[in-house]
C-alpha positions, -999 to +999 in steps of 0.1 A: +000+000+000+012+035-008+001+069+004+006+106-002-010+139+008-040+152-012-063+181-011-098+168-003-131+186-002-166+179+011-198+198+020-200+208+056-235+206+071-241+231+099-275+215+105-258+181+112-228+194+131-248+217+154-279+198+163-279+213+198-273+248+186-302+261+166-285+294+158-254+278+142-276+251+126-293+278+105-261+285+085-260+274+049-239+243+041-205+252+027-177+235+008-145+231+028-110+220+017-082+203+037-051+182+031-054+145+041-033+115+039-047+093+011-040+056+008-039+036-024-045+000-034-020-020-055-034-005-087-029+030-075-066+038-068-074+057-037-091+035-011-090+055+021-081+087+038-070+099+072-100+108+094-086+142+102-067+168+081-029+170+084-012+194+108+023+206+114+026+198+150+047+172+169+078+169+147+112+164+163+134+184+139+131+213+115+142+189+087+111+168+094+089+199+092+105+210+059+100+175+045+063+175+054+058+210+040+074+199+007+049+169+006+020+192+014+030+215-015+030+185-038-006+179-028-015+212-042-004+201-077-027+171-078-064+170-086-087+175-056-105+144-042-142+147-035-149+130-001-186+131-008-180+110-039-148+092-030-125+083-047-136+106-076-120+139-083-139+171-074-151+191-103-156+228-097-191+237-109 
């Protein structure tokens, strides 16, 4: 199995996220973007993602941070994955 970082997107539902807060639940759904780890099967087809977006905390050296930043920048060059229709690419309407 291989992996890399990819920009992913999905629609965020305030109504579902804030069931106990009627004021926030009134907000319109909106599209959000984040960088996730994406995992691939033997044929190179995405078959899973990290549950949470990536962050830059917890590294033990500046070299590690630089390496991760380089990999995150590579993610910006690849098509965006649509988590609402995974593993398909997102098409801006």
